[in-house]
N, C-alpha and C positions, 0 to 999 in steps of 0.2 A: 373756259375754266382751265387754268394751267395746273401742272402737277403739284406745285407747292401749295396751292389753295386746297386741292383735294386732300393732300397729305395732312393738312391741319385738321380737317374733319375726321380723317382716319385716326389721327393721334388722339383726338377727343374721345372717340369710341374706345380705343385701346386703353385709355386712361380711366375708363369706367363710365363715361358719359355723365357722371355726377348728378343723376336724377333718380329720385326714389321711385316715383310712379312711372309705369310704362308710357302713359299718355304724355307726361311731361317730357320724357326722354325722346319719344318719337317726334313730338312737335318741334323740339329744339333741333333735332337731327335734320328734319325736313327744311326748317327755316335756315339752317346753316348751309344746306345744299343749294337752296334757292339764292342765298346771298352770294355764293361763289359762282353762280351762273348755270347751274343745272335747271333746265326748264320743267321741273316737275310740278304738276297741278294737283295730282292725287297720288297718294302712296298708301299701300296696304301691306300689312305683315300678318301672316296667318300661321299660328303656332299650334301644332297638334299637342294634345294633353294626355297625361296619364291619369285618367279619371273614368270611373265605371259608367258614367252617363254622358259625358261631354267629349265629343270628337276633337274639338279644337276651339281656339279663341281667335277673333280677328280684331285688328286695330286699324282704323281708317283715318287718315289725315287728308284734308282738302284745304287748299288755300282759301282763307277767309270764311271758313265754315266751322261748325262745332265738331270737335273730335268725337269719333264713334268707336265704341267698344261693344263687341257682341260675342256670343258663343253659339255653337251649333252642336246638336246631338248626333249620335251615330246614325240616326235614321236618314240623315242627309245623303249618305253614301248610296242609298237606294233611289234617289230622286232623279228625274230627268234633268233638272237644273244642274246637278253635279256631274252627270254623265256628259253634258255638253259644256262644261266649264273648262277654261284653260288651266285652272289650278289642278284639275284631276290629272292632267298630263304631268304637271310638275311633281305632284305627290307620288304618282305611281311610277314615273319613268325618270324623274330627276332631270328633265330637259327644260330649256328655255322655250317660251312660247311668245311669238311676236304677232301683233295685229295692227297694221297701219290702216288709216282711214280709207285709202285707195287700194287696199289689198283684198282681192276677192276671196282669198283663203280664210280671211278673218270672219267671213260671213257665217262660218260654221259655229261661231260662239255667240249666242244671243246676247250675252252680257255686253259684248263690244258694241252691239247696236244701241243699247241704252247709253253707253258712254259717248258714242258719236252724237247722239241726240243732245248731249250736254256740251258739245263742242270739242270732244277729244279727237286728236289727230293721230295719236300713236299710243300703243300699249305694249308693254313687255312684262312677262311674268318670269321670275328667276327663282331657282331653288335656293334655299337657305340651309345648307347642310350643317348639322351639329356633329360634335366629336363622337357621339355615341352611334353614329351612322344613320340617325333619323333625318328625314327630309321634310323641311318646312318650306314656306314660300313667301315671296315678296311680289308685289305688283307695282308698276310704275306707269303713270299716264301723264301725257303732256297735251296742251292745247296749242302749242306753237305750230304755226304753219310749216308743213314739211315734216313734222314729227321730230323724233330724237335723231341727232346726228351720230355718225360713227364714233366721234369723240365722247358724246354723251353716253352711249352704250358702253364704251370702254371704261368710263368713269364709274358707271353703276357696277360693272363687273369687279372693278378694283375695290369697291367699298363693301362688297358682299361679305368678305372674310371677317373684317373687324366687326361688322354689324352682326354676323352670326355668333361671334364669341360673346359679345355683351348681351345679346338676346338669349343665348344659352344660359348665361349666369342668372339673368333675371328669371328665366323659365325654370331653372333648377330650384331656385328659391320658392317660386310659386308652387311648383310640384310638391316640394316638401310640405308647404303649408296645406295644400289640398289633401295630400295623403294623410297627414296628421289629423286634419279636420274630419276626413272620411272614417278613419279607424279609431281615433281616440276622442274626437269632439273638438269644437272650436277653442274653448277656453283651455283645455288640457294641451292642445297643440300649440297654442300661443306660449304657454308656460315652458313647454319642452324646447321650442325654438329660442325662447328667452334665456335658456341655460339651466333650467331646472331639470337636470338629467341624472343626478347622482342618487343612488339607492339611499332611501331614508330621508330624502329631501321632501318634506311634507309641510303643509300649512293646515291650521285649523280654520274651518269655515262654517258659518251658520247657513243652513239650507233646508228647503223642503225636499223630502225624499220620496221618490216614486219607485215602487217595486211591483212588477206585474208578472202574470203567469197565464199561459193558455190552458184552459180546462181540457182534460182528457187527452193531453198530448201523447202520453205513453201508448195508449190504445190506438191513437191515430197513427203513430209511427209504426206500430206493429202490423196494421192491416193495409197500409198504403205503401207504394214504392217510394224509395228514398227521394227520388227526383221530384215526385209529387209533393212530398212533405216539405222539401225546400221551397217550392213555389208557394205553398200555403203559408209557410213561415214568413216569406218575404211580403206577401200581401197582408198578413196579420200585423207585422211590424210597421208596415206603411200606415196602417190605421192609427198607430200611436205616435210614431216619430214626427209626422207633420204637425200634429196637435201640440206635442211637447215643445218643438222648436218655435212654433208660432206664439207660444205663451211664455217664452223666455227660459225654457229648460235646456239641458244638455244631456244627451244620451251618453252614458259612460260605458255601458257594457251590455252585450247580448250573451245570455247564458242558456244555451239550448233554446227553450221557448220562453225564458225569462228575460226581463228588461229592467235595467237599473238606470235611473235618471235622477239628476239633481237640479234644483232651481235655486241658485245662490241668492242669499239675502245680504245686501251690502252692510258692512260692519258699521258704517257711520250714518248713512242716510237711507238705509233700506227700510222699506215698509213691509214688515212680515205679513200683515193682514192682506195687503195687495198681492204679494207673491203667492200666498196660499190660495187666495181666490182664483188667481190665474191657474194654479195647479188643478184645482177642482174643476174649473171650466175645461181644461185639457182632458181631464178624466172623463167628463161627460161627453165631450166630442169623440173621444176614443171609443167609449161604450157604444155610441150610436153607429160609428163606422164599423166596429166589429160585428154588431148585430146585423148590419146590412151586408156584410161580406158573405158571398155565396161562391162556392168553388165546385164546379161540376166534375164528378168522378164517375165515369161510365154512365149508367142510367140514373144515378143518384146525384143529389146536390148536397155537399157538405156545408153545414152551418156551424158557427163557432161562438163560444163564450169565453170570457177571460175574467180575471180578478186583479184588482190593483189596490195596494195598501199605501196610504199617505201618512207621512209623519214629518215632524220638523224638529231639528236639533243641530248640535254641533257634530261635524264629521272631520276626520283626518283625511286630507286630500293631497295625493302626491305619489311618489315613486316607491313601489313595493315589489320585491321579487328576490330572485336568487341568482348568484353569479352575474353573467352579463345579460340575463333575460329579465327585463323589468316590465311592470304594468303600471300605468297611471290610473289610479282608481281611488275609491274612498272606502274607509273602514271606520269602525267605532260602534259603540252601543246603539246609537240611533239607527244605523244601517241594520244592525242585528234585529232590532225591534221591528223595523219595517218588514224584514223577511219573515219574522214570526207572525206578524199581523196578516200577511198575505195568505198564510196557511189557514188562519182563522177565517178569512173571507171565504175560502174554499169550503170549509166545514159548514159555514152558515148559508152557503148558496148565494152569497152576495157578490156583486161586481165591484163596488167601491166601498172600502172601509177606511176609517181614519182613526188615528190614536187620539187620546184625550188632549194631548198637547196640540195637535193639528186642529181639532175641533174647537178648542178654546181660542186659537188665533184666527181661524177662518170662520167668521160669523155666518151661520147658515142654519137652516131648519134641520138640525141633526136629530137622528133617532138613536138613543142609546140601545146597544145590542147586548150589553151585559159586561160582566167583569170576568176576565179569563186569566188563569195562570199561564205564564210565559216561561218556557224553558230558558234557564240561564239568568233570569231576573228574579230578584227576591220578592217583589210584590206583584200581585195580580194587576192586570191593566184593563182599564175601561176601553171598550171598542165602540165606535159610532158608525152608523150608516146614514145614507141620505134618504129622505122621506119619500122620494118618488120611486124607490125600488120596492119589490115585494117584501112582505114581512120575512124576518129571518127564519130559515128552515134548517134544522140540524140535519146534515147529510151523514 
């Protein structure tokens, strides 16, 4: 491989690689390198992420095989596999690690034994430094007899810098998507990245609304250490979030022990009855999960109850705030009504209550709980419960 051929690959990277998806970009990158003479059989790139649960993502290309994409949790850092991995040295020390087939020193890495069994003759892991100082990693494996030549290694080193730049750009974009997804939700994050960032930029959307609250939270907070309360809240929210997401909802906001979620109904082809049925199923699953939740505190075991109000209507969805501090949320009479219904659920000792509008859309064996005046609304509202809960008890 001569310098001009290598430079063409570098220029392609510097120009942005012109591939939207990482798998497409990496595949074309490797195929270009093979075409100009670099004897790479397997290439891996390992990117550390800014995510509360995921340590990093890995992308693996092999000649003639399906592209692999995976992710690893932070727990991997405590495993024997990671302790004996050449990538640990790259991440922690920023050093290159080489392992030839005939090199006794490479025996300290069990991973290389697996690669040799597949015909690998040489391996090198190289750091992939980003401009923010973080160290990521690449790995290069060949099957060529004799392994990588000195010129091959020099070529790999020469291409690391442009590869790092385009990888960092892609990673920054994905990091932005993940952070927005984590903190504001998938749909809201997509809208923000799509340019919906100005204050007052809102849309009207029909949606089923979920507003829930943990019973006895004030007393719980008063008698337990703050750190314990945070653990309890995380476990309690886990009971709801997984069910909400699995049934097509999006969590918009955590408000102390409260949770606001929406289940959008498509303006043109949306089936409101189907969406509301999914919401009710999510509520039932959350109820079962919260009832099963047990948190040991000293010699006692804390058990929990919650309430959720379900409503359906039009909401205003978008950017609201003051100055340069905005919140992507939803407002409107429908949200206000859901909030008031949740308080009624508490008074009635109910876990799941629904508005008349929700009950009319979601065909179910509803039990009418009565008609209640609602603060801020001119008319009293009929409230419904599900038949498999205990009869309403005024608290």
